[in-house]
TIBA-948391 format. One record per atom (N, C-alpha, C): x, y, z; atom name. Coordinates in nm, 3 decimals. Example, Ala and Ser with C-alpha at 12.3 -4.5 7.8 and 13.67 -1.06 7.14 Angstrom:
<rs>
+---------+---------+---------+------+
|    east |   north |      up | atom |
+---------+---------+---------+------+
|   1.319 |  -0.569 |   0.780 |    N |
|   1.230 |  -0.450 |   0.780 |   CA |
|   1.320 |  -0.330 |   0.780 |    C |
|   1.285 |  -0.225 |   0.708 |    N |
|   1.367 |  -0.106 |   0.714 |   CA |
|   1.290 |   0.003 |   0.787 |    C |
+---------+---------+---------+------+
</rs>
This chain:
<rs>
+---------+---------+---------+------+
|    east |   north |      up | atom |
+---------+---------+---------+------+
|   0.962 |  -0.781 |   0.728 |    N |
|   0.847 |  -0.700 |   0.766 |   CA |
|   0.810 |  -0.603 |   0.651 |    C |
|   0.683 |  -0.573 |   0.648 |    N |
|   0.627 |  -0.487 |   0.543 |   CA |
|   0.687 |  -0.347 |   0.536 |    C |
|   0.717 |  -0.291 |   0.653 |    N |
|   0.781 |  -0.153 |   0.654 |   CA |
|   0.919 |  -0.153 |   0.590 |    C |
|   0.990 |  -0.268 |   0.585 |    N |
|   1.119 |  -0.272 |   0.526 |   CA |
|   1.118 |  -0.226 |   0.382 |    C |
|   1.007 |  -0.243 |   0.315 |    N |
|   0.998 |  -0.197 |   0.181 |   CA |
|   1.019 |  -0.048 |   0.171 |    C |
|   0.971 |   0.029 |   0.265 |    N |
|   0.991 |   0.175 |   0.269 |   CA |
|   1.129 |   0.208 |   0.337 |    C |
|   1.151 |   0.143 |   0.447 |    N |
|   1.270 |   0.177 |   0.532 |   CA |
|   1.405 |   0.135 |   0.470 |    C |
|   1.399 |   0.063 |   0.360 |    N |
|   1.530 |   0.032 |   0.294 |   CA |
|   1.583 |   0.162 |   0.226 |    C |
|   1.498 |   0.259 |   0.204 |    N |
|   1.536 |   0.382 |   0.143 |   CA |
|   1.584 |   0.482 |   0.250 |    C |
|   1.665 |   0.576 |   0.201 |    N |
|   1.701 |   0.692 |   0.283 |   CA |
|   1.587 |   0.798 |   0.260 |    C |
|   1.494 |   0.802 |   0.349 |    N |
|   1.378 |   0.893 |   0.336 |   CA |
|   1.413 |   1.028 |   0.385 |    C |
|   1.399 |   1.129 |   0.307 |    N |
|   1.417 |   1.269 |   0.347 |   CA |
|   1.285 |   1.343 |   0.357 |    C |
|   1.255 |   1.402 |   0.463 |    N |
|   1.130 |   1.479 |   0.478 |   CA |
|   1.176 |   1.627 |   0.477 |    C |
|   1.134 |   1.696 |   0.371 |    N |
|   1.169 |   1.842 |   0.358 |   CA |
|   1.050 |   1.923 |   0.419 |    C |
|   1.046 |   1.934 |   0.549 |    N |
|   0.937 |   2.002 |   0.612 |   CA |
|   0.982 |   2.051 |   0.755 |    C |
|   0.938 |   2.176 |   0.785 |    N |
|   0.962 |   2.228 |   0.921 |   CA |
|   0.847 |   2.198 |   1.008 |    C |
|   0.740 |   2.137 |   0.962 |    N |
|   0.618 |   2.117 |   1.038 |   CA |
|   0.638 |   2.003 |   1.139 |    C |
|   0.627 |   2.037 |   1.272 |    N |
|   0.636 |   1.931 |   1.372 |   CA |
|   0.519 |   1.827 |   1.352 |    C |
|   0.410 |   1.871 |   1.302 |    N |
|   0.287 |   1.778 |   1.279 |   CA |
|   0.327 |   1.672 |   1.173 |    C |
|   0.387 |   1.717 |   1.065 |    N |
|   0.423 |   1.618 |   0.960 |   CA |
|   0.532 |   1.517 |   1.009 |    C |
|   0.625 |   1.578 |   1.093 |    N |
|   0.729 |   1.488 |   1.148 |   CA |
|   0.670 |   1.382 |   1.241 |    C |
|   0.578 |   1.425 |   1.325 |    N |
|   0.518 |   1.335 |   1.422 |   CA |
|   0.440 |   1.223 |   1.351 |    C |
|   0.358 |   1.264 |   1.247 |    N |
|   0.284 |   1.161 |   1.180 |   CA |
|   0.366 |   1.053 |   1.112 |    C |
|   0.476 |   1.102 |   1.053 |    N |
|   0.565 |   1.009 |   0.984 |   CA |
|   0.631 |   0.914 |   1.084 |    C |
|   0.667 |   0.962 |   1.200 |    N |
|   0.729 |   0.880 |   1.307 |   CA |
|   0.625 |   0.780 |   1.352 |    C |
|   0.506 |   0.826 |   1.382 |    N |
|   0.394 |   0.735 |   1.437 |   CA |
|   0.364 |   0.621 |   1.345 |    C |
|   0.385 |   0.635 |   1.219 |    N |
|   0.363 |   0.524 |   1.122 |   CA |
|   0.484 |   0.427 |   1.115 |    C |
|   0.596 |   0.466 |   1.173 |    N |
|   0.713 |   0.375 |   1.179 |   CA |
|   0.807 |   0.398 |   1.057 |    C |
|   0.790 |   0.509 |   0.997 |    N |
|   0.883 |   0.529 |   0.873 |   CA |
|   1.006 |   0.606 |   0.926 |    C |
|   1.127 |   0.549 |   0.899 |    N |
|   1.252 |   0.616 |   0.936 |   CA |
|   1.277 |   0.724 |   0.837 |    C |
|   1.322 |   0.840 |   0.886 |    N |
|   1.345 |   0.948 |   0.795 |   CA |
|   1.446 |   1.049 |   0.855 |    C |
|   1.500 |   1.123 |   0.762 |    N |
|   1.590 |   1.233 |   0.806 |   CA |
|   1.517 |   1.365 |   0.769 |    C |
|   1.532 |   1.464 |   0.854 |    N |
|   1.468 |   1.596 |   0.829 |   CA |
|   1.570 |   1.685 |   0.760 |    C |
|   1.527 |   1.753 |   0.649 |    N |
|   1.608 |   1.855 |   0.587 |   CA |
|   1.521 |   1.970 |   0.560 |    C |
|   1.573 |   2.090 |   0.584 |    N |
|   1.496 |   2.214 |   0.560 |   CA |
|   1.590 |   2.316 |   0.489 |    C |
|   1.517 |   2.413 |   0.435 |    N |
|   1.587 |   2.518 |   0.364 |   CA |
|   1.498 |   2.641 |   0.377 |    C |
|   1.563 |   2.753 |   0.406 |    N |
|   1.488 |   2.883 |   0.412 |   CA |
|   1.486 |   2.946 |   0.276 |    C |
|   1.393 |   3.036 |   0.263 |    N |
|   1.387 |   3.126 |   0.140 |   CA |
|   1.318 |   3.065 |   0.023 |    C |
|   1.249 |   2.949 |   0.035 |    N |
|   1.173 |   2.899 |  -0.083 |   CA |
|   1.044 |   2.981 |  -0.095 |    C |
|   1.033 |   3.054 |  -0.202 |    N |
|   0.921 |   3.139 |  -0.223 |   CA |
|   0.802 |   3.058 |  -0.271 |    C |
|   0.695 |   3.058 |  -0.199 |    N |
|   0.583 |   2.978 |  -0.225 |   CA |
|   0.482 |   3.055 |  -0.323 |    C |
|   0.531 |   3.075 |  -0.441 |    N |
|   0.453 |   3.151 |  -0.544 |   CA |
|   0.414 |   3.056 |  -0.654 |    C |
|   0.300 |   3.079 |  -0.710 |    N |
|   0.247 |   2.993 |  -0.818 |   CA |
|   0.175 |   3.079 |  -0.924 |    C |
|   0.168 |   3.024 |  -1.050 |    N |
|   0.102 |   3.091 |  -1.160 |   CA |
|  -0.047 |   3.122 |  -1.121 |    C |
|  -0.093 |   3.236 |  -1.171 |    N |
|  -0.232 |   3.272 |  -1.136 |   CA |
|  -0.339 |   3.180 |  -1.202 |    C |
|  -0.307 |   3.105 |  -1.298 |    N |
|  -0.400 |   3.023 |  -1.371 |   CA |
|  -0.431 |   2.894 |  -1.308 |    C |
|  -0.353 |   2.856 |  -1.201 |    N |
|  -0.368 |   2.733 |  -1.127 |   CA |
|  -0.484 |   2.747 |  -1.026 |    C |
|  -0.548 |   2.633 |  -1.002 |    N |
|  -0.661 |   2.631 |  -0.907 |   CA |
|  -0.639 |   2.514 |  -0.809 |    C |
|  -0.697 |   2.521 |  -0.689 |    N |
|  -0.699 |   2.426 |  -0.582 |   CA |
|  -0.586 |   2.327 |  -0.581 |    C |
|  -0.618 |   2.199 |  -0.617 |    N |
|  -0.512 |   2.095 |  -0.608 |   CA |
|  -0.396 |   2.125 |  -0.700 |    C |
|  -0.413 |   2.189 |  -0.805 |    N |
|  -0.304 |   2.228 |  -0.892 |   CA |
|  -0.199 |   2.313 |  -0.826 |    C |
|  -0.251 |   2.400 |  -0.740 |    N |
|  -0.163 |   2.495 |  -0.663 |   CA |
|  -0.085 |   2.411 |  -0.563 |    C |
|  -0.154 |   2.324 |  -0.489 |    N |
|  -0.085 |   2.243 |  -0.380 |   CA |
|   0.024 |   2.154 |  -0.442 |    C |
|  -0.010 |   2.089 |  -0.561 |    N |
|   0.091 |   2.006 |  -0.622 |   CA |
|   0.201 |   2.085 |  -0.681 |    C |
|   0.174 |   2.204 |  -0.741 |    N |
|   0.282 |   2.285 |  -0.796 |   CA |
|   0.382 |   2.328 |  -0.683 |    C |
|   0.330 |   2.367 |  -0.571 |    N |
|   0.415 |   2.412 |  -0.458 |   CA |
|   0.495 |   2.289 |  -0.401 |    C |
|   0.436 |   2.171 |  -0.398 |    N |
|   0.512 |   2.060 |  -0.345 |   CA |
|   0.631 |   2.025 |  -0.442 |    C |
|   0.600 |   2.041 |  -0.570 |    N |
|   0.703 |   2.015 |  -0.666 |   CA |
|   0.817 |   2.126 |  -0.664 |    C |
|   0.766 |   2.252 |  -0.641 |    N |
|   0.863 |   2.359 |  -0.626 |   CA |
|   0.954 |   2.343 |  -0.507 |    C |
|   0.902 |   2.294 |  -0.396 |    N |
|   0.989 |   2.258 |  -0.279 |   CA |
|   1.086 |   2.142 |  -0.318 |    C |
|   1.046 |   2.050 |  -0.393 |    N |
|   1.129 |   1.938 |  -0.428 |   CA |
|   1.251 |   1.989 |  -0.509 |    C |
|   1.231 |   2.083 |  -0.600 |    N |
|   1.345 |   2.137 |  -0.683 |   CA |
|   1.456 |   2.196 |  -0.587 |    C |
|   1.415 |   2.252 |  -0.475 |    N |
|   1.521 |   2.315 |  -0.388 |   CA |
|   1.607 |   2.209 |  -0.328 |    C |
|   1.570 |   2.082 |  -0.329 |    N |
|   1.647 |   1.983 |  -0.258 |   CA |
|   1.712 |   1.880 |  -0.352 |    C |
|   1.711 |   1.914 |  -0.487 |    N |
|   1.754 |   1.819 |  -0.589 |   CA |
|   1.899 |   1.773 |  -0.566 |    C |
|   1.981 |   1.854 |  -0.507 |    N |
|   2.117 |   1.816 |  -0.484 |   CA |
|   2.137 |   1.720 |  -0.371 |    C |
|   2.028 |   1.702 |  -0.285 |    N |
|   2.035 |   1.600 |  -0.177 |   CA |
|   2.009 |   1.459 |  -0.219 |    C |
|   1.963 |   1.440 |  -0.345 |    N |
|   1.927 |   1.303 |  -0.386 |   CA |
|   2.040 |   1.220 |  -0.421 |    C |
|   2.043 |   1.097 |  -0.366 |    N |
|   2.142 |   1.000 |  -0.397 |   CA |
|   2.068 |   0.879 |  -0.451 |    C |
|   2.141 |   0.770 |  -0.485 |    N |
|   2.083 |   0.649 |  -0.545 |   CA |
|   1.969 |   0.587 |  -0.466 |    C |
|   1.976 |   0.602 |  -0.329 |    N |
|   1.875 |   0.527 |  -0.253 |   CA |
|   1.787 |   0.624 |  -0.183 |    C |
|   1.767 |   0.746 |  -0.224 |    N |
|   1.695 |   0.848 |  -0.158 |   CA |
|   1.555 |   0.862 |  -0.217 |    C |
|   1.464 |   0.882 |  -0.123 |    N |
|   1.329 |   0.933 |  -0.166 |   CA |
|   1.299 |   1.056 |  -0.081 |    C |
|   1.271 |   1.165 |  -0.154 |    N |
|   1.247 |   1.292 |  -0.098 |   CA |
|   1.097 |   1.316 |  -0.089 |    C |
|   1.048 |   1.354 |   0.030 |    N |
|   0.907 |   1.386 |   0.051 |   CA |
|   0.893 |   1.534 |   0.067 |    C |
|   0.807 |   1.598 |  -0.019 |    N |
|   0.777 |   1.740 |   0.002 |   CA |
|   0.622 |   1.747 |   0.002 |    C |
|   0.572 |   1.852 |   0.071 |    N |
|   0.421 |   1.870 |   0.080 |   CA |
|   0.390 |   2.008 |   0.098 |    C |
|   0.272 |   2.049 |   0.055 |    N |
|   0.222 |   2.183 |   0.077 |   CA |
|   0.072 |   2.178 |   0.098 |    C |
|   0.024 |   2.236 |   0.204 |    N |
|  -0.119 |   2.231 |   0.241 |   CA |
|  -0.183 |   2.370 |   0.220 |    C |
|  -0.290 |   2.380 |   0.150 |    N |
|  -0.363 |   2.505 |   0.130 |   CA |
|  -0.504 |   2.493 |   0.181 |    C |
|  -0.564 |   2.606 |   0.205 |    N |
|  -0.702 |   2.606 |   0.252 |   CA |
|  -0.773 |   2.701 |   0.159 |    C |
|  -0.875 |   2.641 |   0.094 |    N |
|  -0.958 |   2.717 |  -0.005 |   CA |
|  -1.101 |   2.749 |   0.045 |    C |
|  -1.142 |   2.870 |   0.047 |    N |
|  -1.273 |   2.918 |   0.090 |   CA |
|  -1.332 |   2.990 |  -0.024 |    C |
|  -1.437 |   2.934 |  -0.088 |    N |
|  -1.504 |   2.990 |  -0.204 |   CA |
|  -1.400 |   3.015 |  -0.313 |    C |
|  -1.314 |   2.917 |  -0.339 |    N |
|  -1.210 |   2.923 |  -0.443 |   CA |
|  -1.100 |   3.025 |  -0.417 |    C |
|  -1.096 |   3.085 |  -0.298 |    N |
|  -0.991 |   3.175 |  -0.258 |   CA |
|  -0.898 |   3.100 |  -0.175 |    C |
|  -0.771 |   3.105 |  -0.206 |    N |
|  -0.660 |   3.034 |  -0.129 |   CA |
|  -0.629 |   3.123 |  -0.008 |    C |
|  -0.644 |   3.061 |   0.113 |    N |
|  -0.605 |   3.132 |   0.235 |   CA |
|  -0.470 |   3.086 |   0.283 |    C |
|  -0.376 |   3.180 |   0.295 |    N |
|  -0.241 |   3.139 |   0.336 |   CA |
|  -0.227 |   3.138 |   0.484 |    C |
|  -0.100 |   3.154 |   0.527 |    N |
|  -0.077 |   3.168 |   0.667 |   CA |
|  -0.103 |   3.307 |   0.711 |    C |
|  -0.154 |   3.334 |   0.828 |    N |
|  -0.181 |   3.476 |   0.868 |   CA |
|  -0.062 |   3.554 |   0.894 |    C |
|  -0.058 |   3.689 |   0.855 |    N |
|   0.057 |   3.769 |   0.883 |   CA |
|   0.068 |   3.818 |   1.024 |    C |
|  -0.052 |   3.834 |   1.093 |    N |
|  -0.051 |   3.881 |   1.225 |   CA |
|  -0.185 |   3.853 |   1.291 |    C |
|  -0.202 |   3.916 |   1.406 |    N |
|  -0.325 |   3.883 |   1.483 |   CA |
|  -0.453 |   3.917 |   1.409 |    C |
|  -0.459 |   4.039 |   1.347 |    N |
|  -0.577 |   4.083 |   1.277 |   CA |
|  -0.605 |   3.991 |   1.158 |    C |
|  -0.502 |   3.956 |   1.088 |    N |
|  -0.516 |   3.866 |   0.970 |   CA |
|  -0.574 |   3.730 |   1.014 |    C |
|  -0.521 |   3.686 |   1.127 |    N |
|  -0.571 |   3.548 |   1.177 |   CA |
|  -0.719 |   3.562 |   1.212 |    C |
|  -0.760 |   3.670 |   1.280 |    N |
|  -0.899 |   3.694 |   1.316 |   CA |
|  -0.983 |   3.700 |   1.189 |    C |
|  -0.939 |   3.769 |   1.096 |    N |
|  -1.017 |   3.786 |   0.967 |   CA |
|  -1.036 |   3.647 |   0.893 |    C |
|  -0.924 |   3.575 |   0.885 |    N |
|  -0.929 |   3.443 |   0.816 |   CA |
|  -1.024 |   3.348 |   0.888 |    C |
|  -1.009 |   3.332 |   1.021 |    N |
|  -1.101 |   3.245 |   1.092 |   CA |
|  -1.244 |   3.287 |   1.084 |    C |
|  -1.270 |   3.424 |   1.092 |    N |
|  -1.405 |   3.476 |   1.075 |   CA |
|  -1.465 |   3.442 |   0.945 |    C |
|  -1.377 |   3.438 |   0.844 |    N |
|  -1.430 |   3.409 |   0.703 |   CA |
|  -1.472 |   3.261 |   0.692 |    C |
|  -1.419 |   3.174 |   0.781 |    N |
|  -1.449 |   3.034 |   0.783 |   CA |
|  -1.566 |   2.998 |   0.867 |    C |
|  -1.592 |   3.091 |   0.961 |    N |
|  -1.697 |   3.057 |   1.059 |   CA |
|  -1.835 |   3.038 |   0.993 |    C |
|  -1.900 |   2.927 |   1.040 |    N |
|  -2.033 |   2.889 |   0.986 |   CA |
|  -2.036 |   2.840 |   0.845 |    C |
|  -1.918 |   2.804 |   0.793 |    N |
|  -1.907 |   2.766 |   0.652 |   CA |
|  -1.833 |   2.641 |   0.634 |    C |
|  -1.840 |   2.594 |   0.509 |    N |
|  -1.757 |   2.476 |   0.465 |   CA |
|  -1.641 |   2.530 |   0.384 |    C |
|  -1.524 |   2.469 |   0.404 |    N |
|  -1.409 |   2.504 |   0.321 |   CA |
|  -1.329 |   2.374 |   0.291 |    C |
|  -1.232 |   2.383 |   0.205 |    N |
|  -1.157 |   2.271 |   0.154 |   CA |
|  -1.007 |   2.286 |   0.194 |    C |
|  -0.957 |   2.180 |   0.254 |    N |
|  -0.810 |   2.174 |   0.284 |   CA |
|  -0.753 |   2.068 |   0.187 |    C |
|  -0.645 |   2.115 |   0.112 |    N |
|  -0.583 |   2.026 |   0.010 |   CA |
|  -0.428 |   2.025 |   0.043 |    C |
|  -0.383 |   1.906 |   0.051 |    N |
|  -0.236 |   1.883 |   0.056 |   CA |
|  -0.188 |   1.822 |  -0.061 |    C |
|  -0.090 |   1.890 |  -0.128 |    N |
|  -0.023 |   1.829 |  -0.242 |   CA |
|   0.105 |   1.772 |  -0.197 |    C |
|   0.136 |   1.655 |  -0.246 |    N |
|   0.258 |   1.585 |  -0.212 |   CA |
|   0.342 |   1.541 |  -0.331 |    C |
|   0.468 |   1.535 |  -0.307 |    N |
|   0.558 |   1.494 |  -0.415 |   CA |
|   0.665 |   1.401 |  -0.365 |    C |
|   0.681 |   1.285 |  -0.420 |    N |
|   0.785 |   1.191 |  -0.393 |   CA |
|   0.888 |   1.204 |  -0.506 |    C |
|   1.013 |   1.219 |  -0.472 |    N |
|   1.120 |   1.239 |  -0.572 |   CA |
|   1.239 |   1.152 |  -0.542 |    C |
|   1.280 |   1.078 |  -0.646 |    N |
|   1.411 |   1.006 |  -0.639 |   CA |
|   1.493 |   1.053 |  -0.760 |    C |
|   1.610 |   0.994 |  -0.770 |    N |
|   1.703 |   1.028 |  -0.879 |   CA |
|   1.634 |   1.007 |  -1.019 |    C |
|   1.552 |   0.893 |  -1.026 |    N |
|   1.501 |   0.863 |  -1.157 |   CA |
|   1.352 |   0.880 |  -1.177 |    C |
|   1.276 |   0.921 |  -1.072 |    N |
|   1.132 |   0.938 |  -1.098 |   CA |
|   1.073 |   1.036 |  -0.994 |    C |
|   0.958 |   1.079 |  -1.030 |    N |
|   0.887 |   1.171 |  -0.942 |   CA |
|   0.732 |   1.141 |  -0.948 |    C |
|   0.668 |   1.139 |  -0.831 |    N |
|   0.527 |   1.111 |  -0.828 |   CA |
|   0.454 |   1.217 |  -0.741 |    C |
|   0.352 |   1.282 |  -0.804 |    N |
|   0.280 |   1.383 |  -0.732 |   CA |
|   0.132 |   1.332 |  -0.711 |    C |
|   0.072 |   1.373 |  -0.599 |    N |
|  -0.064 |   1.337 |  -0.569 |   CA |
|  -0.115 |   1.435 |  -0.465 |    C |
|  -0.248 |   1.431 |  -0.441 |    N |
|  -0.304 |   1.524 |  -0.341 |   CA |
|  -0.416 |   1.450 |  -0.265 |    C |
|  -0.445 |   1.515 |  -0.156 |    N |
|  -0.563 |   1.475 |  -0.074 |   CA |
|  -0.645 |   1.599 |  -0.041 |    C |
|  -0.779 |   1.581 |  -0.050 |    N |
|  -0.870 |   1.689 |  -0.030 |   CA |
|  -0.971 |   1.655 |   0.075 |    C |
|  -0.996 |   1.749 |   0.170 |    N |
|  -1.092 |   1.723 |   0.280 |   CA |
|  -1.182 |   1.842 |   0.290 |    C |
|  -1.309 |   1.817 |   0.303 |    N |
|  -1.408 |   1.925 |   0.332 |   CA |
|  -1.425 |   1.944 |   0.478 |    C |
|  -1.420 |   2.066 |   0.535 |    N |
|  -1.423 |   2.094 |   0.673 |   CA |
|  -1.540 |   2.190 |   0.700 |    C |
|  -1.618 |   2.163 |   0.802 |    N |
|  -1.741 |   2.241 |   0.830 |   CA |
|  -1.725 |   2.302 |   0.970 |    C |
|  -1.716 |   2.434 |   0.972 |    N |
|  -1.705 |   2.513 |   1.099 |   CA |
|  -1.848 |   2.545 |   1.149 |    C |
|  -1.870 |   2.539 |   1.275 |    N |
|  -1.995 |   2.605 |   1.328 |   CA |
|  -1.979 |   2.757 |   1.327 |    C |
|  -2.081 |   2.826 |   1.370 |    N |
|  -2.070 |   2.970 |   1.380 |   CA |
|  -1.988 |   3.001 |   1.500 |    C |
|  -1.876 |   3.063 |   1.485 |    N |
|  -1.784 |   3.096 |   1.599 |   CA |
|  -1.806 |   3.237 |   1.645 |    C |
|  -1.809 |   3.264 |   1.779 |    N |
|  -1.820 |   3.393 |   1.831 |   CA |
|  -1.683 |   3.467 |   1.816 |    C |
|  -1.693 |   3.596 |   1.818 |    N |
|  -1.566 |   3.674 |   1.818 |   CA |
|  -1.480 |   3.635 |   1.938 |    C |
|  -1.537 |   3.611 |   2.061 |    N |
|  -1.469 |   3.575 |   2.177 |   CA |
|  -1.391 |   3.447 |   2.157 |    C |
|  -1.456 |   3.346 |   2.095 |    N |
|  -1.394 |   3.215 |   2.074 |   CA |
|  -1.271 |   3.233 |   1.976 |    C |
|  -1.292 |   3.302 |   1.872 |    N |
|  -1.181 |   3.331 |   1.768 |   CA |
|  -1.067 |   3.408 |   1.839 |    C |
|  -1.101 |   3.512 |   1.908 |    N |
|  -0.999 |   3.590 |   1.976 |   CA |
|  -0.920 |   3.503 |   2.080 |    C |
|  -0.995 |   3.428 |   2.158 |    N |
|  -0.930 |   3.338 |   2.254 |   CA |
|  -0.833 |   3.248 |   2.186 |    C |
|  -0.871 |   3.185 |   2.077 |    N |
|  -0.793 |   3.089 |   2.006 |   CA |
|  -0.663 |   3.157 |   1.958 |    C |
|  -0.682 |   3.269 |   1.885 |    N |
|  -0.564 |   3.335 |   1.823 |   CA |
|  -0.468 |   3.377 |   1.930 |    C |
|  -0.517 |   3.442 |   2.042 |    N |
|  -0.431 |   3.494 |   2.142 |   CA |
|  -0.359 |   3.374 |   2.214 |    C |
|  -0.416 |   3.266 |   2.237 |    N |
|  -0.361 |   3.158 |   2.316 |   CA |
|  -0.279 |   3.056 |   2.227 |    C |
|  -0.315 |   3.043 |   2.101 |    N |
|  -0.252 |   2.941 |   2.018 |   CA |
|  -0.162 |   2.997 |   1.903 |    C |
|  -0.175 |   3.127 |   1.880 |    N |
|  -0.090 |   3.199 |   1.784 |   CA |
|  -0.066 |   3.107 |   1.657 |    C |
|  -0.177 |   3.088 |   1.579 |    N |
|  -0.169 |   3.000 |   1.464 |   CA |
|  -0.104 |   3.064 |   1.342 |    C |
|   0.008 |   3.132 |   1.356 |    N |
|   0.068 |   3.202 |   1.246 |   CA |
|   0.145 |   3.118 |   1.149 |    C |
|   0.165 |   2.995 |   1.180 |    N |
|   0.241 |   2.899 |   1.096 |   CA |
|   0.151 |   2.802 |   1.023 |    C |
|   0.016 |   2.836 |   1.026 |    N |
|  -0.082 |   2.742 |   0.978 |   CA |
|  -0.166 |   2.802 |   0.861 |    C |
|  -0.178 |   2.733 |   0.754 |    N |
|  -0.262 |   2.773 |   0.642 |   CA |
|  -0.410 |   2.771 |   0.696 |    C |
|  -0.477 |   2.885 |   0.667 |    N |
|  -0.610 |   2.899 |   0.713 |   CA |
|  -0.627 |   2.941 |   0.861 |    C |
|  -0.508 |   2.973 |   0.918 |    N |
|  -0.506 |   3.023 |   1.055 |   CA |
|  -0.553 |   2.935 |   1.169 |    C |
|  -0.559 |   2.803 |   1.144 |    N |
|  -0.606 |   2.720 |   1.253 |   CA |
|  -0.545 |   2.582 |   1.239 |    C |
|  -0.545 |   2.504 |   1.357 |    N |
|  -0.505 |   2.369 |   1.365 |   CA |
|  -0.625 |   2.281 |   1.405 |    C |
|  -0.665 |   2.191 |   1.331 |    N |
|  -0.776 |   2.099 |   1.365 |   CA |
|  -0.747 |   2.032 |   1.493 |    C |
|  -0.621 |   2.007 |   1.527 |    N |
|  -0.583 |   1.930 |   1.643 |   CA |
|  -0.569 |   2.016 |   1.766 |    C |
|  -0.611 |   2.145 |   1.758 |    N |
|  -0.603 |   2.239 |   1.865 |   CA |
|  -0.745 |   2.278 |   1.915 |    C |
|  -0.753 |   2.368 |   2.006 |    N |
|  -0.872 |   2.407 |   2.078 |   CA |
|  -0.990 |   2.444 |   1.978 |    C |
|  -0.952 |   2.521 |   1.879 |    N |
|  -1.061 |   2.564 |   1.785 |   CA |
|  -1.119 |   2.448 |   1.708 |    C |
|  -1.035 |   2.353 |   1.680 |    N |
|  -1.088 |   2.225 |   1.614 |   CA |
|  -1.180 |   2.152 |   1.700 |    C |
|  -1.138 |   2.143 |   1.832 |    N |
|  -1.223 |   2.066 |   1.927 |   CA |
|  -1.366 |   2.129 |   1.940 |    C |
|  -1.372 |   2.262 |   1.950 |    N |
|  -1.499 |   2.326 |   1.982 |   CA |
|  -1.571 |   2.375 |   1.849 |    C |
|  -1.496 |   2.391 |   1.741 |    N |
|  -1.555 |   2.455 |   1.630 |   CA |
|  -1.594 |   2.374 |   1.507 |    C |
|  -1.523 |   2.261 |   1.493 |    N |
|  -1.549 |   2.182 |   1.369 |   CA |
|  -1.663 |   2.081 |   1.392 |    C |
|  -1.766 |   2.102 |   1.321 |    N |
|  -1.882 |   2.012 |   1.329 |   CA |
|  -1.865 |   1.880 |   1.256 |    C |
|  -1.798 |   1.880 |   1.144 |    N |
|  -1.774 |   1.751 |   1.076 |   CA |
|  -1.667 |   1.774 |   0.965 |    C |
|  -1.609 |   1.669 |   0.917 |    N |
|  -1.527 |   1.670 |   0.798 |   CA |
|  -1.562 |   1.559 |   0.708 |    C |
|  -1.534 |   1.573 |   0.586 |    N |
|  -1.549 |   1.473 |   0.486 |   CA |
|  -1.416 |   1.451 |   0.417 |    C |
|  -1.353 |   1.338 |   0.441 |    N |
|  -1.220 |   1.309 |   0.396 |   CA |
|  -1.119 |   1.278 |   0.507 |    C |
|  -0.996 |   1.293 |   0.477 |    N |
|  -0.894 |   1.257 |   0.581 |   CA |
|  -0.875 |   1.366 |   0.686 |    C |
|  -0.883 |   1.318 |   0.807 |    N |
|  -0.854 |   1.413 |   0.921 |   CA |
|  -0.707 |   1.456 |   0.915 |    C |
|  -0.619 |   1.356 |   0.893 |    N |
|  -0.473 |   1.382 |   0.893 |   CA |
|  -0.433 |   1.474 |   0.781 |    C |
|  -0.507 |   1.478 |   0.680 |    N |
|  -0.481 |   1.578 |   0.573 |   CA |
|  -0.493 |   1.714 |   0.627 |    C |
|  -0.599 |   1.742 |   0.706 |    N |
|  -0.616 |   1.874 |   0.769 |   CA |
|  -0.508 |   1.905 |   0.868 |    C |
|  -0.459 |   1.801 |   0.939 |    N |
|  -0.346 |   1.826 |   1.026 |   CA |
|  -0.222 |   1.865 |   0.944 |    C |
|  -0.210 |   1.824 |   0.823 |    N |
|  -0.099 |   1.867 |   0.735 |   CA |
|  -0.028 |   1.760 |   0.658 |    C |
|  -0.070 |   1.631 |   0.683 |    N |
|  -0.007 |   1.528 |   0.604 |   CA |
|  -0.106 |   1.411 |   0.586 |    C |
|  -0.156 |   1.381 |   0.470 |    N |
|  -0.246 |   1.272 |   0.450 |   CA |
|  -0.167 |   1.138 |   0.455 |    C |
|  -0.143 |   1.101 |   0.578 |    N |
|  -0.047 |   0.993 |   0.610 |   CA |
|  -0.082 |   0.860 |   0.550 |    C |
|  -0.213 |   0.829 |   0.546 |    N |
|  -0.257 |   0.706 |   0.486 |   CA |
|  -0.225 |   0.702 |   0.333 |    C |
|  -0.250 |   0.811 |   0.265 |    N |
|  -0.225 |   0.813 |   0.122 |   CA |
|  -0.076 |   0.819 |   0.098 |    C |
|   0.001 |   0.891 |   0.179 |    N |
|   0.143 |   0.887 |   0.164 |   CA |
|   0.203 |   0.749 |   0.184 |    C |
|   0.152 |   0.681 |   0.286 |    N |
|   0.202 |   0.546 |   0.307 |   CA |
|   0.176 |   0.457 |   0.187 |    C |
|   0.055 |   0.459 |   0.131 |    N |
|   0.025 |   0.383 |   0.004 |   CA |
|   0.111 |   0.421 |  -0.105 |    C |
|   0.140 |   0.544 |  -0.123 |    N |
|   0.227 |   0.588 |  -0.241 |   CA |
|   0.365 |   0.546 |  -0.220 |    C |
|   0.414 |   0.550 |  -0.097 |    N |
|   0.553 |   0.503 |  -0.072 |   CA |
|   0.564 |   0.359 |  -0.094 |    C |
|   0.465 |   0.281 |  -0.048 |    N |
|   0.466 |   0.134 |  -0.075 |   CA |
|   0.471 |   0.099 |  -0.229 |    C |
|   0.416 |   0.187 |  -0.313 |    N |
|   0.413 |   0.160 |  -0.452 |   CA |
|   0.529 |   0.219 |  -0.525 |    C |
|   0.596 |   0.317 |  -0.466 |    N |
|   0.708 |   0.394 |  -0.526 |   CA |
|   0.822 |   0.309 |  -0.551 |    C |
+---------+---------+---------+------+
</rs>
């Protein structure tokens, strides 16, 4: 079977994201989850957009280098949200989430996921980029979403697969699953080639 090409490896997913875990399971890829606290997601000031996402996915891979064995492929990823070339991180609190979503309201922004596949003898990095268009959101809609969904673990302070995505996103150009947090089709293709 074609999935045997991937599943013959010991696939390690280095991510705490339940969305990434679910997408990998849904495709039929067997994997083990590994996580580590304290990885500082800092990057040089001269990097832009996809360079940042790729840098951070490689940075995460370095933290797990001791986990690699002869038959292992490590998957690391980092998703960023860019609005007018400004990288929006995860919100610190309620007010920060309100401000971030308000800055996206009625505008187009870019969601970029950098990914890194690492084995003992090679590494491959790639990224996926999606344009997202929000309608003009009322304060009441933003407030309702933040209070009820608490999007503090999400870059850009929102999840496309949640209420705000249902009522607020007019269209996207690119991969929907990239905005969820894992460009699964691209990852699948790269794993098949790796």
